C-alpha positions in Angstrom: -8.2 -58.6 62.8 -9.1 -62.3 63.7 -7.7 -64.3 60.9 -8.5 -68.1 60.5 -6.9 -70.7 58.2 -8.6 -73.5 56.7 -6.1 -76.0 55.0 -6.6 -79.3 53.1 -10.1 -79.3 52.6 -11.8 -79.9 49.3 -13.5 -76.6 48.5 -16.8 -77.6 45.9 -17.5 -73.8 44.7 -19.1 -73.1 40.8 -19.2 -76.5 39.8 -15.7 -77.4 40.4 -13.6 -79.2 43.3 -10.1 -79.0 44.1 -8.2 -78.9 47.4 -7.6 -75.1 48.6 -6.6 -73.4 51.5 -8.9 -70.9 53.0 -8.4 -67.1 54.6 -10.5 -65.7 56.9 -10.2 -62.4 58.4 -12.8 -61.1 60.3 -15.7 -61.2 58.2 -15.0 -62.4 54.6 -12.6 -64.9 52.9 -9.6 -62.9 52.2 -7.8 -65.7 50.3 -8.0 -69.2 48.6 -4.9 -70.8 47.2 -3.7 -74.5 46.9 -0.8 -73.4 49.7 -1.6 -70.7 52.2 1.6 -70.1 54.8 0.8 -67.3 57.0 0.3 -66.8 60.9 -3.3 -67.1 62.3 -5.2 -67.2 65.1 -6.2 -70.6 64.2 -5.5 -72.7 61.9 -8.2 -75.5 60.8 -6.9 -79.2 59.4 -9.7 -80.1 57.1 -8.1 -83.0 55.4 -10.8 -85.8 54.1 -13.5 -82.8 54.7 -15.6 -80.7 52.2 -15.9 -77.1 51.8 -18.9 -75.8 50.9 -20.9 -72.6 51.1 -23.3 -71.5 53.7 -26.6 -73.4 52.5 -29.4 -70.6 52.1 -32.7 -71.8 52.3 -35.4 -69.5 50.8 -38.3 -70.6 52.4 -38.9 -71.9 56.5 -40.8 -71.0 58.9 -40.2 -70.0 62.6 -43.1 -69.2 63.9 -42.4 -65.7 65.3 -44.5 -63.7 66.7 -47.6 -65.4 68.5 -46.8 -69.2 67.4 -43.8 -69.9 69.4 -44.7 -72.7 71.6 -43.8 -74.6 68.1 -40.7 -72.5 67.6 -39.2 -69.4 67.5 -36.2 -67.5 65.4 -33.6 -68.6 68.0 -34.1 -72.1 68.5 -34.7 -72.9 64.8 -31.8 -70.5 63.4 -30.0 -73.0 65.8 -31.2 -76.1 63.9 -30.7 -74.3 60.9 -27.1 -74.1 61.9 -26.8 -77.4 62.4 -27.7 -78.2 59.4 -25.1 -76.0 57.6 -28.0 -73.5 56.9 -26.0 -70.2 57.7 -28.7 -67.9 56.2 -32.7 -68.4 55.7 -35.8 -66.3 54.3 -38.6 -66.5 56.2 -42.4 -66.4 55.8 -45.1 -63.7 56.8 -47.7 -66.3 58.0 -47.1 -65.5 61.9 -49.8 -64.0 64.3 -50.4 -61.4 63.5 -49.0 -61.8 60.1 -46.1 -59.9 58.2 -48.5 -57.5 56.1 -48.1 -54.4 56.9 -44.5 -52.9 56.8 -44.3 -52.1 60.5 -44.9 -55.6 61.4 -42.4 -56.5 59.1 -39.7 -54.4 60.6 -40.5 -55.7 63.4 -39.9 -59.5 62.8 -36.3 -57.6 61.5 -35.6 -56.1 65.1 -36.3 -59.6 66.6 -33.9 -61.5 64.2 -31.2 -58.6 65.0 -31.4 -59.7 68.8 -31.6 -63.6 68.4 -30.8 -64.9 65.2 -27.4 -66.7 65.3 -27.5 -67.1 61.4 -28.1 -64.4 58.9 -31.6 -63.5 57.7 -34.3 -62.2 55.7 -38.4 -62.3 55.8 -40.8 -61.8 52.9 -43.6 -58.9 53.1 -46.9 -60.7 53.0 -49.8 -60.1 50.5 -53.2 -60.0 51.3 -56.6 -59.0 49.7 -56.5 -55.8 50.7 -52.6 -54.4 51.6 -52.2 -53.9 47.9 -50.3 -50.2 49.2 -48.4 -51.7 52.0 -47.0 -54.6 49.5 -46.1 -52.0 47.4 -43.7 -50.2 49.5 -41.6 -52.8 50.7 -37.8 -52.1 50.1 -36.5 -54.6 48.0 -32.9 -53.8 48.9 -33.2 -55.0 52.1 -36.1 -57.6 51.7 -36.2 -60.8 50.0 -39.2 -60.7 48.5 -42.9 -60.7 48.5 -45.2 -63.4 49.4 -48.3 -64.7 47.9 -50.6 -67.7 48.8 -52.3 -68.7 45.8 -53.7 -71.3 47.9 -54.8 -71.1 51.6 -52.0 -73.0 53.8 -51.0 -72.6 57.7 -52.2 -69.0 58.6 -55.3 -66.5 56.7 -53.7 -65.7 53.9 -55.4 -66.9 50.9 -54.6 -64.4 48.0 -58.0 -65.2 45.5 -59.1 -61.7 44.6 -58.5 -61.7 40.7 -57.8 -58.1 40.4 -55.4 -57.7 43.5 -53.5 -60.7 42.0 -53.3 -58.5 38.5 -52.3 -55.3 40.9 -49.4 -57.0 42.5 -48.0 -58.6 39.6 -48.1 -55.7 37.4 -47.1 -53.4 40.0 -44.3 -55.3 41.8 -40.6 -54.1 41.4 -39.2 -57.2 43.2 -39.6 -60.8 43.1 -43.1 -62.9 44.3 -43.1 -65.8 45.6 -46.2 -67.8 45.7 -47.4 -71.0 47.2 -49.7 -72.5 44.5 -52.7 -74.5 45.2 -56.4 -73.6 44.0 -58.7 -73.2 46.8 -62.1 -74.2 45.1 -60.4 -77.2 43.7 -59.3 -78.3 47.4 -62.3 -77.3 49.2 -64.3 -79.6 46.6 -62.4 -82.7 47.1 -62.9 -82.3 50.7 -66.4 -81.9 50.4 -66.5 -84.6 48.2 -64.0 -87.1 50.4 -66.5 -85.9 53.4 -69.5 -86.7 51.7 -68.2 -90.1 52.1 -68.2 -90.8 55.4 -65.2 -92.7 55.9 -62.6 -92.1 58.3 -59.7 -90.0 56.4 -56.3 -90.0 57.6 -53.2 -88.5 55.7 -52.8 -91.0 52.5 -56.3 -89.1 51.7 -53.8 -85.2 51.4 -52.7 -85.7 48.1 -56.0 -86.3 46.9 -57.7 -83.8 48.6 -54.7 -81.3 48.0 -54.5 -82.7 44.9 -52.7 -81.9 41.3 -54.8 -80.8 39.6 -55.5 -78.0 41.9 -51.0 -77.4 42.2 -51.5 -77.2 38.1 -54.6 -75.0 37.9 -52.9 -72.2 40.5 -49.2 -72.8 39.4 -49.9 -72.3 35.3 -52.4 -68.9 36.6 -49.2 -67.6 38.5 -47.3 -67.8 35.4 -49.9 -66.6 32.9 -49.6 -63.7 35.3 -46.1 -63.1 35.3 -45.6 -63.6 31.4 -48.0 -61.0 30.8 -47.0 -58.3 33.4 -42.9 -59.0 33.3 -43.0 -60.3 36.5 -39.8 -62.3 38.5 -42.0 -65.2 39.7 -40.5 -67.8 42.0 -43.1 -71.1 42.7 -42.6 -72.4 45.7 -42.5 -76.2 46.5 -43.5 -78.1 43.2 -45.1 -81.4 43.8 -45.8 -82.7 40.8 -44.9 -84.0 37.8 -47.2 -81.7 35.6 -45.9 -78.9 36.6 -42.9 -78.7 35.5 -44.3 -78.4 31.5 -44.7 -74.6 32.6 -40.2 -74.4 33.3 -37.8 -74.3 30.7 -34.0 -74.1 31.1 -33.2 -72.6 27.9 -32.0 -69.7 29.8 -28.9 -69.4 32.5 -30.3 -68.6 35.7 -29.3 -64.8 36.0 -31.6 -64.2 32.9 -34.9 -66.2 34.0 -37.7 -64.1 35.0 -40.5 -67.5 35.8 -38.0 -69.6 38.6 -39.0 -72.7 41.0 -38.2 -74.4 43.6 -37.6 -77.9 45.1 -38.4 -79.1 48.5 -36.8 -81.9 50.1 -39.0 -83.7 51.5 -41.0 -83.9 47.9 -37.8 -85.6 46.6 -37.3 -87.7 49.7 -40.9 -89.2 50.8 -43.5 -90.0 48.4 -47.3 -91.3 49.4 -46.7 -94.8 50.1 -44.6 -92.7 53.3 -48.3 -91.9 54.9 -48.9 -95.6 56.0 -45.8 -95.4 58.4 -45.3 -91.9 59.2 -49.1 -90.4 58.8 -49.4 -86.3 60.1 -45.9 -86.2 60.4 -45.7 -85.8 56.5 -48.7 -83.9 56.2 -47.6 -80.7 54.6 -49.2 -78.0 51.8 -48.7 -78.9 48.6 -49.3 -82.5 49.6 -46.5 -85.0 48.6 -47.6 -87.3 46.4 -46.8 -90.5 44.5 -42.9 -91.6 43.8 -43.5 -90.8 40.0 -44.0 -87.0 41.1 -40.6 -87.2 43.3 -38.7 -88.9 40.4 -39.6 -86.5 37.9 -39.3 -83.2 40.6 -35.5 -84.6 41.0 -35.2 -85.2 37.2 -36.1 -81.6 37.1 -33.6 -80.4 39.3 -30.8 -81.9 37.3 -31.6 -80.7 34.3 -32.4 -77.4 35.6 -36.0 -76.7 35.3 -36.1 -76.2 38.6 -33.3 -74.2 40.1 -33.3 -74.2 43.9 -33.7 -76.6 46.6 -35.4 -75.7 49.8 -37.1 -77.0 52.6 -40.2 -75.5 53.7 -39.3 -75.9 57.1 -42.4 -75.5 59.2 -42.8 -77.7 62.6 -45.6 -78.1 64.9 -45.8 -79.6 68.1 -46.1 -83.4 68.4 -49.4 -83.4 70.3 -50.6 -81.2 67.3 -49.5 -83.4 64.8 -51.0 -86.6 66.7 -54.4 -85.2 66.5 -57.0 -86.8 63.7 -56.1 -86.1 59.9 -58.6 -83.2 59.5 -57.6 -81.1 62.6 -53.9 -82.0 62.6 -51.5 -79.1 61.1 -49.4 -79.2 57.9 -46.0 -79.0 58.2 -42.7 -81.0 58.9 -39.4 -79.5 60.6 -37.0 -80.4 58.3 -34.0 -77.3 58.1 -31.6 -79.3 60.5 -30.9 -82.3 57.6 -31.7 -81.0 54.5 -28.2 -81.1 53.9 -28.1 -85.0 55.0 -30.9 -85.8 52.9 -29.4 -84.3 49.4 -25.7 -86.2 50.5 -28.0 -89.3 50.5 -29.3 -88.9 47.1 -25.1 -87.8 46.3 -24.1 -91.3 48.3 -26.4 -93.3 45.8 -25.4 -91.7 42.7 -27.9 -89.4 41.8 -26.8 -86.2 41.7 -22.9 -84.9 41.9 -21.6 -82.6 44.6 -21.5 -80.0 43.0 -25.2 -79.9 41.1 -26.1 -80.1 45.1 -24.0 -77.5 46.1 -25.5 -75.2 43.2 -28.8 -75.9 44.0 -28.7 -75.1 47.6 -26.1 -72.5 48.0 -25.3 -70.7 44.6 -28.5 -70.8 43.2 -30.5 -69.1 46.0 -28.0 -66.4 45.9 -28.6 -66.0 42.3 -31.5 -66.1 42.0 -32.5 -63.6 45.1 -29.8 -61.2 44.0 -27.9 -62.0 47.8 -24.8 -59.7 48.2 -21.7 -61.5 48.8 -23.1 -64.8 50.2 -23.5 -68.0 48.6 -20.2 -68.9 47.2 -16.6 -69.9 48.5 -14.4 -66.8 46.9 -12.4 -63.9 48.1 -14.5 -61.2 49.2 -17.6 -63.2 49.9 -18.6 -63.1 53.8 -17.2 -66.1 55.0 -20.2 -68.1 55.8 -18.5 -71.6 55.5 -19.6 -75.4 56.0 -16.7 -78.2 56.9 -18.5 -81.1 56.2 -17.4 -85.2 56.2 -18.8 -86.9 53.6 -18.3 -90.1 54.9 -19.4 -90.2 58.7 -22.8 -92.0 59.4 -25.1 -90.9 61.9 -28.8 -92.1 63.1 -31.1 -89.3 63.4 -32.5 -89.3 67.3 -34.5 -86.8 69.2 -31.6 -86.4 71.5 -30.0 -84.4 69.2 -32.3 -81.9 67.4 -32.2 -78.6 67.6 -36.0 -77.9 66.9 -38.3 -76.2 69.6 -40.9 -79.1 68.8 -38.1 -81.8 69.2 -39.2 -84.4 66.3 -38.3 -84.8 63.1 -39.9 -87.6 60.5 -36.3 -88.4 60.0 -35.7 -90.0 63.2 -34.2 -93.4 62.8 -33.1 -93.0 59.1 -29.1 -93.7 59.0 -27.4 -91.0 56.9 -23.9 -90.8 55.5 -22.4 -87.3 55.8 -22.5 -85.2 58.6 -22.0 -81.6 59.1 -18.6 -80.9 61.5 -18.0 -77.1 61.7 -19.7 -74.1 60.3 -18.8 -70.3 60.3 -21.2 -67.4 59.7 -19.7 -64.4 58.7 -16.4 -65.4 60.2 -17.2 -66.7 63.2 -17.1 -70.3 64.1 -20.6 -70.9 65.5 -21.0 -74.6 65.5 -18.3 -77.6 66.0 -19.0 -81.1 66.1 -22.7 -81.1 67.3 -22.3 -77.9 70.0 -23.3 -74.4 69.6 -20.3 -72.3 70.4 -20.9 -68.8 69.7 -24.7 -67.1 69.7 -24.2 -63.7 68.5 -26.3 -62.6 66.2 -26.1 -63.2 62.3 -27.2 -60.1 59.4 -29.6 -59.5 58.0 -28.9 -60.1 53.9 -28.8 -57.1 51.6 -30.1 -57.7 47.8 -28.9 -56.3 44.5 -31.4 -54.2 42.6 -30.6 -54.9 39.2 
């Protein structure tokens, strides 16, 4: 049995920060105590460092199959690892789309051979595949994804009967992208008719707050009427926050929501500098929206923080606004962004870990991950909270090799990452590229 002992670090878990030693035996955390004295194959001194659970990112796009000139499961799981993300849940809008059980399982086969972190993949819904959707195994698949607004890929679900069918019959969590397609098309037609040069600054006007609210409120109404477990992804407007409440503990909520780091960190003033690099769906909107979303993270109307990591090549993003695809690479630096808020005194380290590690595990009912506790898989990140660094292209693990955060100076850096008890990342280097595990989920 391999034994690794991590000593003297500040363990952050379940709202408490305390100096503890952590003993890993094989794949799992065996013991946590104020002092552990035992023989070990490796002893790591984490003095001055944080010991946190591996981040679980519930929304990523790794582009495999069919779009691998942008990214693939291997390259982006490396980037995830470097950012302290030890488990990811990936979206179905690949080419071909993961909208049959056969195609979905093919992605799991690929990940088993190439993902160096833990993984799960959503089953994708369309207007025509209800029978395939309802075959999804809730113990082995994180959820069903419905695009209630079009995004990258042709997976818009806008048929009323189909939506009613899925919401009434699904036996597992439904995750939605909520933007009203009719509103977007109308806005686009209006602005094209003005015969002006459209650029990325028009994106939050065309993919408007009204479109977001119409779609999100429709999803909530469907879920309430049918008793569905609904998770609305990447909230981008202050108006949508009225759809959620904090009067129940997360384990008892049926309707939940997510904030993505770019909707917290950027606002519409950043289009002038970054342009299409921050073009994404739903659009980054006003500072007032970012501030309101952040407050909802703090008061628990918003339950998890994720990335919606969605890479494209820089050549694709350099096209004119109407042609350039939506999405931006973020998974390597989500922890950096949140630690920036921590160092500004805007969020506690305990709340940050709750939203990025504990709550994704709780919401998706992930088995034995998301916490630093005895018996859990040893998905562990060691972080230096004080080390400063500048984001540079040379340090990126993304296949696309660019980031909208290039040039930003952050305080706090991932130093070591363990996945299922194996140290895979150390001080900027990938040490071990063995496969991660397919995540499993409780069915209550």
